[in-house]
C-alpha positions as CSV (number, residue, x, y, z in Angstrom):
1,M,-23.2,24.9,20.3
2,S,-22.1,21.2,20.4
3,K,-18.3,20.7,20.8
4,L,-16.6,17.7,19.3
5,A,-13.7,16.0,21.0
6,L,-11.3,15.6,18.1
7,E,-9.3,12.9,20.0
8,H,-12.4,10.7,20.2
9,F,-13.9,11.3,17.1
10,L,-13.7,8.0,15.0
11,P,-12.7,9.1,11.6
12,Y,-9.9,11.2,13.3
13,R,-8.9,8.4,15.3
14,L,-8.8,5.8,12.2
15,N,-6.8,8.3,10.4
16,R,-4.2,8.8,13.1
17,L,-4.0,5.1,13.6
18,S,-3.6,4.4,9.7
19,S,-0.8,7.0,9.4
20,A,1.0,5.6,12.8
21,V,0.9,1.9,11.6
22,S,2.0,3.0,8.1
23,Q,5.0,4.8,9.3
24,Q,5.9,2.0,11.8
25,F,5.5,-0.3,8.5
26,R,7.8,1.8,6.7
27,A,10.6,0.7,9.2
28,V,10.2,-2.9,7.7
29,Y,11.1,-2.0,4.2
30,G,12.7,1.6,4.3
31,P,15.7,1.0,6.2
32,H,16.8,-1.8,3.7
33,Y,15.5,-0.4,0.6
34,D,15.2,3.1,1.0
35,L,11.6,3.1,-0.2
36,T,8.6,5.6,0.4
37,V,5.1,4.5,1.1
38,P,3.9,5.0,-2.1
39,E,6.7,3.1,-3.8
40,W,6.0,0.2,-1.4
41,R,2.4,0.3,-2.6
42,V,3.3,0.3,-6.2
43,L,5.9,-2.3,-5.8
44,A,3.4,-4.6,-3.8
45,T,0.6,-3.9,-6.2
46,L,2.7,-4.9,-9.3
47,A,3.9,-7.9,-7.3
48,Q,0.4,-9.0,-6.6
49,F,-1.0,-8.3,-10.2
50,D,2.1,-9.0,-12.5
51,S,1.2,-6.3,-14.7
52,M,-1.2,-2.9,-14.7
53,T,-1.2,0.6,-15.6
54,A,-0.5,3.4,-13.2
55,K,-4.3,4.4,-13.2
56,A,-5.3,0.8,-12.1
57,I,-2.4,1.0,-9.3
58,G,-3.9,4.1,-8.3
59,Q,-7.4,2.9,-8.0
60,H,-6.2,-0.2,-6.4
61,S,-4.0,1.3,-3.7
62,S,-6.1,4.5,-3.2
63,M,-3.3,6.8,-4.0
64,H,-3.4,10.1,-6.2
65,K,-2.0,9.9,-9.6
66,T,0.9,12.1,-8.9
67,K,2.1,9.9,-6.0
68,V,1.9,6.9,-8.2
69,S,3.7,8.5,-11.1
70,R,6.5,9.9,-8.7
71,A,6.8,6.1,-7.3
72,V,6.8,4.7,-10.9
73,R,9.5,6.7,-11.8
74,A,11.6,6.1,-8.7
75,L,11.2,2.4,-9.2
76,E,11.9,2.7,-12.9
77,E,15.2,4.6,-12.0
78,R,16.3,1.7,-9.8
79,R,15.5,-0.6,-12.5
80,W,12.9,-2.5,-10.7
81,L,10.0,-1.9,-13.2
82,T,9.4,-1.8,-16.9
83,R,7.1,0.2,-18.9
84,R,5.4,-1.0,-22.3
85,A,2.7,0.3,-24.5
86,C,-0.9,-1.2,-23.7
87,E,-2.0,-3.1,-26.9
88,Q,-5.6,-2.0,-26.5
89,D,-4.6,1.6,-26.0
90,R,-1.4,2.8,-26.7
91,R,-1.9,6.1,-24.6
92,E,-1.3,3.8,-21.6
93,E,1.5,1.8,-20.5
94,S,1.5,-1.5,-18.8
95,L,3.9,-1.7,-15.6
96,S,5.5,-4.8,-14.4
97,L,8.3,-5.6,-12.0
98,T,11.7,-6.6,-13.1
99,A,14.0,-9.5,-11.8
100,P,15.5,-6.9,-9.4
101,G,12.2,-5.5,-8.3
102,L,10.7,-9.0,-7.6
103,H,13.9,-10.2,-5.6
104,A,13.3,-6.9,-3.3
105,Y,9.7,-7.8,-2.9
106,G,10.5,-11.4,-2.1
107,E,12.7,-10.2,0.7
108,I,10.2,-7.7,2.1
109,V,7.1,-10.0,2.1
110,P,8.1,-12.3,5.2
111,R,9.1,-9.2,7.0
112,A,5.8,-7.7,6.2
113,L,3.8,-10.8,7.1
114,A,5.8,-10.8,10.6
115,F,5.0,-7.3,11.0
116,E,1.3,-8.1,10.4
117,A,1.5,-11.1,12.9
118,S,3.0,-9.2,15.5
119,I,0.0,-6.6,15.3
120,L,-2.5,-9.5,15.5
121,A,-0.8,-11.3,18.3
122,A,-0.8,-8.1,20.4
123,L,-4.6,-8.0,19.9
124,G,-5.0,-11.3,21.1
125,S,-8.7,-12.3,21.2
126,H,-9.6,-9.0,19.9
127,A,-8.0,-9.6,16.6
128,E,-10.8,-11.5,15.0
129,P,-13.6,-9.1,16.0
130,L,-11.5,-6.3,14.7
131,L,-11.1,-8.0,11.4
132,E,-14.8,-8.4,11.4
133,A,-15.3,-4.8,12.2
134,L,-12.8,-3.6,9.4
135,A,-14.7,-5.8,7.0
136,L,-18.1,-4.3,7.8
137,M,-16.6,-0.5,7.7
138,E,-14.8,-1.5,4.3
139,A,-18.5,-2.4,3.0
140,R,-19.9,0.5,4.4
141,F,-17.2,2.9,3.0
142,P,-16.0,1.2,-0.2
143,V,-13.0,2.5,-1.9
144,A,-13.8,4.1,-5.5
């Protein structure tokens, strides 16, 4: 029987790396705003698109609907987002950020971009080939 060295198995390495980067990135927004990863993703998605349904946020950010729901509720409790019934389908709600939500997002973005720049700088000449490889992998494994 063939054996697999898990620590060298690409899907496992990608998953571990994704988790590690996500947790380190949380230090950019977590201590200042006490946001969870899903809350940050909802905040960033709404800031990017202005208004979306929870279902669309989940699809865009690759999060399960329960995580999106909890994050939306937490951001709503902070008064960082509002809900309003969708005109096309009254069963769905359109979510958008409030002025305080947009303000927090505006304070986080420069830190987020600096975090990304530090990763790319650490990669040096390997940054561009890595970004190209990621694009190839995203094309090969599209997110549903």
